[in-house]
N, C-alpha and C positions, 0 to 999 in steps of 0.2 A: 769755843763759842765766840766768833768774832763779834755778833751783835745779835739783838733780840728784835722781834717784831713790835717793839712797844713805841709806837708813834714814830717820832723822829729822833727819839732818845736812843743813844748807842751805850748799851751796858756791856763793856768790854772786860770779859773775865780773864783775858790772857792766856786762856788754855783751849787747845783744839779739842773738839769732840769728835771720836773716831767711832764711837758705837752708838748703835739705835737705842739701846736701853737707857744710856745716860741721857740722850736727847729728848726721848718721850717722856723721861722722868721730869724735864726741865720745862716742857709745854705748858702744863697747867700752871705753873708758877708764873711763867712769862704772861701767860693769859690774864692771870689776876691783876699782875702788877700794871699790866696795860690797862685794865680797869680803872684801877685807882689813879694812875697818871692821867687819864683821859677826863676824869671827873674834876681835874684842877681848872679846866678851862673856863667853867662858869662860877663865879665867885658866891652866887645864891642858888640855894638847893632846898627843894622840899623836905617835910620830915621823913617820907617814904624814901626819897632817895638817900638821905643822911642815915637811915636804918640799914639800907643795902650796903652803903660804903662801910658802915661800923662792922655788919657781918662778915663781908670781904676781909677787911684788915684783920678782924679776930680770928677767922678760919686760916689765914695766912700764918698767923702767929702760932696757933695751935699745930698746925701741921708742921712748921718749921720745928717746933718743940719735940713732936714724935721723930721727925728726920734726924734732928740732932742727937736724940736718944739712941737711936740705932748707929749712927756715926760714931759716937763716943764708945760704944759697945765694941764696935770693929777695931777701934784705937786700941782698947784694951787687950784685945786678943793678937795684935799686930804690933809689938814694941817698936820695930822700926819705922813705923808710920805715926807713932803716937804723938810725937810733938807737932808735926804738920796737921794731922787729923784733928787734934785738939784745938789748935789755933783756928783752924777753919771753922769748927763747930762753934767756937766761942764767937767768932764774926758773924756766923748765921744767926745765932740766938740774939745776939746784940741788934742786928739790923731787924729780925722779927719784932723784937720789943719796940723797936723805934717806929716801925709801921703801925703797930697796934696802938701806940701813943697818938700818932699822928692822925689815925682814923676813930679815935674815941671822942665821938662828937657828943657824948652824953651831957657833959657840963656846959657845952656851948648851947645846946638845945634848951637846957634848964635856964640859962641866963638871958635868953631871948624870948620876948612876948610876941613877936612876929613869927608868923608860920615860916618866913624866909629867913635862914641864918647863914652866917659867914663861917666858910671853914677852908681848910687848906692853905692858911696864910703862909706856911713855911714851904713854898714850892721847892727850894732849894734842899730842904731837909728831906722831902719825901723822894726826890730824884737820888741823893746820897744814899737814902738808906736802901731803895730799890737797887742801885748800882752794887752796893755791899752785898745785898742778899744774895743777888744771882751770882755774882762772883764766888762768894764764900761757898754756896750750895753746889755750884758746877765745881770747885776744887774737892768738897766731900767726896763727890760722886766720882771724879776722875781719880783720886787717890783708892776709893774703893775698887776701881777698875783695875788699879795696878796690882791689887791683891789677887784678882782672877787671874792676871798675866804671870805672877807669881806662882799660882797654883799649877798653871800649865808647865812653866818651867820645871818646877820641882817633879811634877808628874813625868816629865820627859827625861829627867836626870836619874829618875828610878828606873825608867825603862832602859836607858842606856847601861846602867850597872848591870842589870839583869841580862842584857842583850850580851854584854862581855862575858859573863859567868857561862851563858848558853853556847858561846863560841868556843868554850875552853873544856865542855865537859867531855868524858871520855867513856862513861858508862850509861846505859839505857835509864838505871834507876836514878841517878843524878839528873838526868836530862828530864824526865818525868817530873821530879820534885820542882825543878827550877822552871820548867816550861809551864807549870801550873801557876806559879808566882807571876811569871810574865803575861799569862793570859789575862790574869786579873788586872795587872797593871795597865794592859793595853785597852781594856775595857774603860777603865777610869780616864786614861788618856782620850780616848775615842768620844767619850761625853764631854768632856771640857772642851776638846777642840771643835767638836760639832756645834756646841752652844756658842762658841765664839766666831765660829763660820757664819752663822745664822745672824749674830749680832753686828758684823762688821757693816759699816757704811759704804766704804770704798769696794766697788764691784771687782776691781782687778785683784785685790787682796782675797776676796772671798773666791775668786777662780783659782788663785794659786793655792789657797788653803784646800779647797776641793780636790785639786790635783794631788796634792802632798796626802791626803788623807786616803785618797784612792790607790795610792802606791802602798801605803801601810795596810790598807784592807787585803789587797792581793799578797802581799810579802809576808803577813801573819801567816797565811797557809802555806806557802812557799818554804817560808823558813822552817816550820814544822817537818815537812815531809823531806826537805833538803837535809835537815840535820840528822834526821832518823836514818837516811840512806847513807850519810857519811860514817854514822855510828857502826851501821851492819857492816858497811863495806871500807874501813878505814884507809885501806892501801889504794884505793880507786882514786885516780887522779880527776877524772872528769866529774866525780861526785864532789870532790873538794873545791874545784873551780865553780861548779852549780852553787855549792853552798855560800862561797865567799861572795859570789855576786849578789845573793840575796841579802847577806848581813851589810854589804857596802850601799846598796840602794836603800835599805831601811834607814840607815845611818843619815843619809843624804836627806831623807824625806822627813826625819825626825828634826834636822837642822833647818830645813826650810821652813817648817811649822814655826820654829822659835825665830827666825828671821822676821817672819810676817807680824807675830804678835809683838815683838819688840822693836820693829821697825829698823832692824840692823841691815846693813848692805853686804849682802853675801857676794861670793865670787860669780855666782850665777845671775844675778841681778840684772847685768847688762846685756844678757842674751834674752831676757823674757820677751821683750817685745821689739824684735826687729822691724824696721820700717817696711810695711807693706804696700802692694800696688794698691790696694782700697785706699789707704791713708794719702798716697801719692796722688792718686786721682781725686780725692776728696779736696786736697791742698791747691792742687791746679786749678781745678773746678772754682774752688772759692775766689782765686786770684783773678781769674777771667771774670767773674761776675762782679767782683769788686770795681772793675773798670767803669760801670755803669754809674757809681756814684762819684767815683775818684779817678779822673785821669791820669793823675800824677802819684797814684799809690805805690807803683813800683816801675821798673825799668824793663824795656824788651829783653835786655840781657838776663835779667831775674826769671822772665818768662820762659825764655829759652833754656836756661838752666833748668828749671824745673820740670820742662818737658822732656828733656833728654835724660834726666834722672828716672822719670815715670817710665819712658821707653825701656830703659837699660833693666828695668826690673821685670818687664815682660820676657826677658831672655830665660827666666826660670821655666817659663812655658815652651818657648820657641826652642830651647836648646835639649829639651828633655827628650830622651830616646823614646819615651812611651806617647809623645804628641804625634798624632798622624800628620802627613804632609798636608792635607786639607786645611786640618786645624792649623798647622803652622802658618800656611800662606794666607789664611783668613786674619790671623792676629797680625801679622805684617803688614797687610793691606790696611786694616784699621789703624794702625800705628802711622803709616805714611800719609793716610788721609787726614788724621789729626794733625800731623805736621803741616799740611798744606792749608788746613782750615786756620790754624795758629798764624801762619804766615800772612795770609789775607787779613786776619784781625789785625796783627801788628802792622800792616800797612794802613789800615783804615784809622787805627790808633794814632799812627804818626800824622795822617792829613789832619785829623781832629785837633792834635796839639798844635801843629803849625799853624791851624786858624784859630787859635787861642780859644777854641771852644770850651766852655765851663761843664759841658755834660755831654755823654756818649752822642754821637750823630746817629742819624737813622742807618747810615752804611754800616757803622761800627756795631750798633744793636743787631744788625742781621749778622754780621761776623761772629758777634758773641754767642748768639742762638746756635749758628752753626758749629761752633767748636764746641759748645756743652753737647749738643747732640752727637758728634763724634766722640766725646769723652764717654758719654752714656752707652754707647754702641760697643766701645771698647770693653768698658766695665762688663756689660751684659755678655760679651763673647768670652771673656776670661771666667766669668762666673759658671758659664755653661760648660767649658771644658773642664775646670776643675771638679764640679759636681758631677758631670757625666761620667768622668774618669773614677771618681770614688764610689759612684753607683755600680759601675760595671765591676769594678774589682770586688765590691761586696757580694755581688751575685755570683760572680766566678769562684770566690774563696768560701762562700757560703756553705758548701759541703764539705770543708776542711780535709781536702784529700791528702795534702801533705802531711798533716797531723796524723790521719789514718795509716798512712804508709810508715811513718815514723814508729807509731805504736806497733804495728805488726812486725816490721823488721827487727826492732828491739826485742820484741817478746821471742822472736826465732833465733836471736843471737847472730844475726847477719849483718856484720859491721860494713860490708860493701854497700847493702841496701840502705842502711843509715845514713852513709856517706852520699848515696845517689839523692835520697830524700831530702837530706839537708840541704844539698846545692838548690834543689826545688824551693824549699822553705826560706832560702837566703834571697832568692831571686823575688818571692813573694813580699818578704821582709822590705827589700829594696823599693819595690812598687808603692807599697804602702807608705814607707817614710816619705817618698818624693811626693805622693799624692798629700800627705798631711801639711807639707810644705806649701804646696799649691792651695790648700783650703784655707791657710792661714792667711796667705796673701789676700784672699777675697771674703774673708769671713764676716767682715763689716763691724765688729765691735772688739774692744781690747779683750774683754773676758773671754769671748771665743777665741780669739787668737792664742791666748793663755791655754785653753783646752786643746787646741790644734797642736801647740808644742808638746803638752803632756802626751798626746797620743803618738806623735812622732817619737818621743823619746821612750815611750813604752815598747813601741814595736823594735825599736833599736835594741832594747836590753833583752826582752823576753824571747826573741828570736834565737840568739845564741844560747840562752838557758835551756830551752826545749832541746837543742841539739846535743848539748852536754848531757842532760837527763837522758836523752834516747841512747847515747853511747854508753852510759852506765848500765842502763838496762841490757843493752845488747853484750857487755861483758858479763852480766849475771842475769841471764834471762829467765831464771828460776826464782828471782828475788821479787817477793810481793811488795816490798817496801819500794824498790826502785821503779816497778810499775805504777805504784800509787804515786810516786813523785812525777813521773812523766805525765800523769792523768791532770795532776793540779796545775802544772805549768802550761799544758795545753788548754785546760779550761780559763786560764788567765788570758790566754791569746784570743779564745773565743768571745770572752767576755769584752775584751777591747775591741773587736769588730762590732760587737753590739753598741757598745759606748759610740764607737765611730758612725753608727747608723742614726743614733740619736742626736750626734753632733752635726751630721749632714743635714737632718731636719731643721735643727735650729738656724743653722746658716742660711737655707732656704726661706724660713721664716722671716730672717731679718731683710733678706734681700727682697722679699714681697712684701715687706711692711707689716707682717704680723708678729709684733714683739710680745703679745700677751698670752701667747698659748701655753699648754702646761709643759712645765719643765720636768726632766727625770729626778726622781728622789733618790739622790747618790748615797745618802746615808743609811737607806733601807738595805736589808739583805737582798741579793740578787735572786729573781725569780728563777727557780728551777736548780740551783747550785747548792749543793751540801744539805739537801731537806732530808727531814727525818723520813719522809715517804719513800726516798730513792731506792732502799732496800727491801721494801714491802709491797710495791705495786709497780707495774710496768707502764712507763710513759707511751701513750698512744696519742695519735692525732684524731680529730673529729672527722668522719666522712662527709661527704656532700649532702646525704640525706639528714644527718645530724645538725650540719650548720644551717640548713633551711628551717628545721624545727626550732632552732636556737634564735632565728633572725630577730623575732618580734621582741623576746626577751632582751637581746642584745640590743636592739634599736632604744627600748626604754632606758637602759642603762646609760647608753650615749646621751640621750636626752636629758637624763638626771644630771650626769657629770658636767654637761654644758650650762644646765640651770645653776649648778652649786658654784661653778666658776663665775657665773653671772652675778650672783649674790655676794661672793667675797670681794667682787671687785667694788662694790657699794661701800666698803668699809673704809674709813678714812685711815685707820690704822693697819696698815697691810703686814706687819710683823708682829701683829696680835696672835696669840698661841692658836685661838679658834680658827683664825684665817688660815695660819700655816697647815695646821692638820687637815683642815678640809679641802685645801688645794691638793696636798697629797692624796686624800681619799678620792678626789676628782680625777686626778692623774691615774690612779691604779684602776678605778672603774673603767676609764676610757680603754685602758690596756686590755680590760677583760671584754670589753666590747668588741676590739679589734680581734680577740681570739675567737669570737663566735663567726667572724667573717674569714677566718683562716690567714689572718694578717697580724702584724706586729712582732714584739719580741716573745710573747708567750706561743711557744709552738706545740707543746704538749698538754696533756690533761694534768700532769704532774705540776708543770709550769703554772697552770690556772689555780690547782689546789694550793699550792705554795703562795701564790699572789692573794688568794682569798685569806689564807691564814695571816699574811704580813697586813692586808687590809683590816682584818678584824682588831689586830694588834694596834694599827693606827687610829681606828675608831676608838678603842679604850683609851688612847691618849688624848683624843678629842674629848672623850667623856670627862677626863681629869680637868681640862681646860674650862669645860662647862661648868663643873662643880666648884672650881677656884672662882670663876666668874660670878657664879650664883651668891657666892658668900656676901658679896655687897648688896643684894636685892632686899626689898621688904617681903614680909612672909607670903603676901598674896601673889606677888611676881614669882618669887622663887618656888612656891608650890607648883605653879604650872609649869615652869621649867623643869623641875625634878621629875615631874610625871613623864614627860618625853624623853628626859635624859635616861630614866631607868628602862625605858623601852628600847633606847639605843643600847645601853649595857647588855640587856638581854640578846637582842640580835647579834652583837658583837660576839658573844660568849657562844651562841649557837652556831654562828658561821665559822668561829674558830673550831669547835668540837667536830662539825661536820668535815671540815677540811682536813682534820687530823685522823678521821676514822678510815682505817684501810679498807677498800673494797675489791673484790675480784670479778672478772667477766665483764664483757663489753656492756651488757644491760645495765648492771649495777654502777659501771663506771658512768655511763652516760646520765643515768639518775642522780649521781653526785655532782656531775657538772651542772644539770639543770637545777639542782638544789641550791648549790653554792651561787649561781647567778641570781637565783629569785631572791635569795637571803641577801645577797649584796645589793640588789634593787630596793628591796625594803629598808635596809639600813640607810642607804642615800636618800629615800624618800624622809626618813625621820630627821636627817641632817639638813635637809632643804627646808623642812619646816621650822627648824630651830633657828637657822641663821638669821632671817630677817627679823625676828623677834628680839634675839640677843642684839643685833646691831642697833635696833631702835633703844633698847634699854641702854646700851652702851654710850649713845650720843646723849641720852637723856642725863645720865650720870655725870657725863663729861661736862655738861653745861652747868651743872650746879657747883656752887664754891667749895670744892674739896680740894684745896690746893696741895699739890704734890702726890695726890692720891694716898695709898698705903705705903709706908716705908718699907714693906715687904716687896713691893713691885721692883725695887732696885737692889734689894739686899738679897733676895731668894737666890739670886745667882751665886752668891758667896755660901749660903746656909739656909736651905729651904726650910719654912717654919713647920713644926711638927704636924700640924693641921693638914697642910699641902701634901707632906710626906704620906701621912695615913690616907688622904682621899686618892692619892696616885696607886698606893698599894692596894686599895679596895677595887680598882677597875683594872689594873694590869700589872702582871707578874714579871713582865719583862718590858725594858726599856729599849727601842730599837733605834735609839738616835746615834749610837756608836757605828763605826765602820766594821761590817762583818762580825758584829757581835754574836749573833745568833749562830752564825757557822763556826765562829771560833769556840763557843761554848761547847757546840758538839763535837769538835775536833779534841776538845780538852777532855770530854766524858769518855771518848774512845782511847785514853792514854793508857789505860790499863790492859789494853791489849796489844802493847808494844812489844812486851817481851814473848808474846806468842807468835808474833811475826819474824 
């Protein structure tokens, strides 16, 4: 925290705040110290003002006392931080006492007969106490944050130890026992890293964490089936290759998570963000436009060098074998036009300098505008080429023909057909990899660039893994385990194609200036994958008549989704639990609306039912946030909120039960679809009614002098209070914050079937 917004006073803690939870905890304290500092400016104050100052000072001291008590408790539980935490707590308590003394105006009021009394004579003392308080409290918070990092590292170490054991197992019985332990450890790691990802302030780190967690999500399922296949066919070389690749990728992802949380520089750090065409265009355009303000800000040689660097990067587009002749010529033509316009600008620029002009001439202004237009035209064309190619690939490969062919050839034991289909899949992989690189060039933000790189690496790795899994099945066509293994790897490929479609939408949103659209909820289970309903019901699509009858309900759901988005945008605290869960609900409701139109990622009724189940679980998580929020309200306010919240709990439970109830037949399936969407609509209606009320109450309580809020606000990430845990348990039996937790638990439940296979 380099500085605080306390007037012109700079309270330097010497510590950098990297997480939102630490930052948000400090905001009330900074606000109240600002109030105290600002009151120094007038030496005379009324009795009412003095009383208000006294209350604020005492509130700060009481809150610091509670805060320090929690810090000292944490210190006693973590011996390695005991001395540092103890010193920081001592300084915080000392500063809180000093502020209480400086704002204790009772004696001053009694000694003055006039209604106007003089206070805050010790300006230096107040500033010193405020500086010490902010610094020490920040240090306590950062030390507590180090404990979170330690928890993640400890959890990772446990996972690695168990991973080593899994890699060396030789019997099914041993595998079942160790994988059960591994699954529990991965669930714990999932929750810790999910919380950390949401808490990070740096968007690039958040994107890298999301990418690493996505790898772990997919690899957990792959590790299960690849290991089972190796155990069943220990002499099969392709099965061993398949398994080794999964273990290697999982270890790399675990290491990346630790690099992010500890800010270590790994060997892959340098390749995370290669210079993209978007950044080259942005930098070049900035240089051109800055000439308007300063004719001597750079030299013509600098500009020429930047231009050639930009044009050179377009070679990734023009040299591609998949770029059409027309597209190649168009890009080359725009590059040539940009060169010509830049040359005219340099000429006008030189004339302005020779005339000793202090600002851009009219001729130069025209040249700047023409150059900027050429830059924009080039960017637009490159965007169109990359997005167009990605869209075409997603359409062409949406039917997954190479995957189907590999499954069929493997089941028949036809190695020649497997080899032929493998060549087709390899070509598809090469196309997707190159397309991801082009998308990275034009993505527009560093987090999206990171996501593009993750997609490229995923296709590069999973493609060969699918082929080795297909070879194993072809060598053992009657093996149920080998068939299951190939299915899991193919699902991972299909899932990555779905992720690429979401990525494409976000890139388009950035290009068109829509930055606040709904984002995918990557930490939740994938719709339609590993659902409990897969074995008990048939996946079907709505026909045209059914879609028509669903249109009105779907539209209502869409409008509610938009209204919820609008309400959460009004919250000042965008990381508040109520906001995050509401955003996820709006995103899921919108995907259900798209289903009623035959669009989006939910393709079949099973996808919809699973989405409804996940939506109900997220709704229960929102209820938990509402319940925690209501604990700070007075009885009358709390009663009104609890009434609506109980209604929301009931709707979530009804939706969950309905989604899990199996049905047979076309009519029953459609009725279940209708019921799921209606209950989702009713649920969203209640959420929409609660959001503005809670926002108003939240602002009200934030404005009152309750410095630092509750100590549990920042400590609960280390050890949630029993009351909060009880509340959460009462509304939800599952926490879906982990990666693939639901599907992982289902796979673990099926482990007792291993021997029979």
